N, C-alpha and C positions, 0 to 999 in steps of 0.2 A: 387500416384507414389508412395511407398512403401519406405523407406529411403532405403533397400537395391539396390531399381532401381535406387534410386538415386546415390546413393556409386557408381553402376555400370557403371553407365553414366558416372562420373567423373573421373573415376581408367579405361573407357574406353578409352578415348579423350586421356587420357596419353599415353595409348600404341601401340595406334593410330600414338600418335605424332612422327615424325621423327629428332626431333632436336637433340637425346642423339646421334643417329647416325650421324647426322654436325657434333655435336662435336669431335664425334673421328676421324672420317672421316679430319679434320683439323689435329688437335692433329699429328693423324698419317704424313701427310703431313709437318707439323713444324716439325716434329723426324726427316725426313728424311733427313731434308736441314740440321739442324744443328748435324745429323753427319755427310752428306758430307760435310760439315763444318769443322768439328775435320778433320775427314779424309786429308784435302785435306790440309787445312792448316799445322797439324802436318808431312805429308811424299811430300810433296808436296814442301809449302814453309818451310816449317823446323822451325816453328813457329809456336806452339802450343795454338788456346784459352781455357782459363783457366774455362771458364761458360760452353763451352759444355759438356760438360762431365756430370755434376750437369743436367743440361738440361735436355736434354737426359732420363735421369732416371728417374727426375719426370714428362716426356711427358708421358714415358713408363709405369709409376703404374697409372697414367689418363686412359688411352686407357685401360689397362689392367681390371681396373677397372667398369668401365664403359662397357667395352667390356662384362664381365662376366654378367651382368645385361642383355646386351641386349640377351644373350645366355639365359637366362631366359625367357625373351620378349618370343623370338619365337624358344623356348621349344627346344633348338640343343642342352643341355646337355649332357654326355653319360650318359646311364639310361641299369640297366638290369632289362626286367619284363620277364624272361624267364621262371621264377617259378611265378610269378606276374599271368602270363596269363595263368597256368593250373587248376585255381581256378574258380569257376562259379561268371558270371560278377557281383554276391551284393559282395561278397567278393573284386575280382578287387574293385570295389566302393572304400567300406571301407578303403582296403591296400593305398589307390590314396590320398584319404582326410589325411587318417593319416600322411603322409611320406610329403604332402605338408603342415597341419599343425608343424610339427614336421621342416620344412628347415625356413619356416615364423619365429619359434620361435629363432630357433638359428641365423639367416640371421640379425634377429632384435638383437639378443643379442652381436653378433662376430662384422658386421660391424656397428650396429648403436648406439647400448649403447657405443661399447668401441670406437667408430670413435668419437662419443659424446669427449667421457675422452682425445681419443686423439690428437683432435682438442683440446683444451684444454689448454694442460700442456706441449703440441709444440711451444702454438700461442704466448713467448718471446723468442720461439729460434729462431735465423737466420740463412740460410743459407750460408755456406763459400762464396762460388764465383756468388752464384745468385744475393745474400743481401736479399732474401725477408723471410719470418714469414711461419718456416718448416709446420705451421698448412696448408698454403696451400696447401702443398703434404699430408699433412695429411684428411686430410678433404677430399680427393677422396675415402678413410676407409667409409667415414660418408656418401656421393651421388651416391655412389656404390651399398650399403648396403638402403640406403632411395629405391633406383630406383626398387632395387630388392626387396624389400617388395611389394614392391607399386603392379607391375608385377604379385608376385603370391598370392597375394589379389585378382587383378581382377578371378586371374587362380582361386583360392576357391571359391571368390563369384559366383561365373557364374555356379559353376559344383553344389555348392548346390544349386542354383535355377535351373539349370534344373533338379536336381532329384527332387526338392519337386514340377517341373512341370510334371513331369514324372507318380512320385504316384499320383499324381489327376488322370490324366488321367486313370492309371490304376482304382484308386477307383472309377470313372465316370463310364469306362464299364461295374463292378462288381455289380454297382447298376438296 
C-alpha cells in the first residue's frame, strides 16, 4: 500500500463521516430556538434577552462556514463548465486539476492560515453579551477551512490516482 493509498483511506473516512452534518443540524436547531426566544421575549413579553442576538450571530457564522465545507464535500457549489466541456477530455482533466489545486491553495491561505491568525489575535477579546472568547467564534473560519481543504485534497488525490490507473491501463493495452 502506497502513501497515497493510506492518505486516501484516511481522507475518505473523514469524508464519509456525517459528524459535521450532525453538528450543523444541532447548531441550526439551537439557532432556531434562540431566534424564537428573542422574538417571543422582545415582542410578546416586551423584555428582550440581551444574549440571543449575539448567540444567533455566532451560531450562524459556524453554520455557514461548516456548511460551505459540506458544499465542497458534496460537490454542490455553483460552477460554470460550459466552456470547459468544449475541450477534449485530456484538457478538461488538466483544467479540473489546475482549478482544484488553485482552490486548495486559496482556501488554505484565506481560511486556514488566516483562520489561525484570527483565532490567535482574538483570543483575549471577550464578547460583550455572552462573555466568551471571540477566538471561539473566529475559529469557525479555521474549522471550515481545514474541512474544506481535507475534502478537496481527497478529491484531488482520487483524481490523480484514477488518472494514473487509466494511463497504466492504456499503456498495458498498447503493449
